[in-house]
C-alpha positions, 0 to 999 in steps of 0.5 A, spaced: 481 495 619 488 490 621 494 489 617 496 484 622 492 477 623 487 477 628 487 472 633 494 470 632 500 471 637 505 475 634 511 479 638 512 487 635 520 486 635 519 481 630 514 484 625 519 489 622 526 489 620 531 494 620 533 497 613 541 499 613 540 507 612 533 507 612 526 507 616 521 501 615 514 502 617 508 497 618 501 499 619 498 494 624 491 497 625 487 503 623 480 505 623 476 512 624 478 512 631 486 512 630 491 508 628 497 503 631 504 503 627 510 499 628 516 503 626 524 501 625 529 506 624 536 505 623 542 509 627 542 516 625 535 516 621 529 520 624 523 524 623 524 531 622 519 537 626 512 536 625 505 537 629 499 532 629 492 534 631 492 528 636 496 526 642 501 520 640 504 514 644 510 512 643 512 505 645 520 504 644 521 496 644 528 496 642 534 501 642 534 508 643 532 514 640 532 522 642 525 524 641 524 532 641 517 535 644 517 542 644 524 543 643 525 539 649 530 533 648 528 526 651 532 520 651 527 514 651 530 507 651 527 500 650 522 499 654 520 506 655 515 510 653 513 518 651 507 521 650 507 527 644 502 532 646 497 534 640 499 540 636 506 541 639 512 540 634 516 534 635 521 530 632 526 524 633 533 521 631 535 514 633 541 514 636 542 507 636 538 503 631 531 502 635 524 500 633 518 503 636 510 503 637 506 509 635 499 509 637 495 515 635 487 516 637 483 521 634 479 525 639 
């Protein structure tokens, strides 16, 4: 299942807009094997610490975020990526407004 149109060229950075003081997400694709979600976080917004049962790939496409994995901070900039391992606590905070693509593939 895809929530974006098939066979149509698009730019991730143009498919989601920032919301003042908020977080916006759009599901790009989802099926039984995994999902791809596009996010936009306003400066200072984030996701609280949690775990997930599968590895997750974050690709920052605009701005900058502080991503915590197992309590360790990583400053991730536009054009950079990081993998969050399964069952390890993680969280993030937008140090600047930022957009990311989150890809999770189920085992």
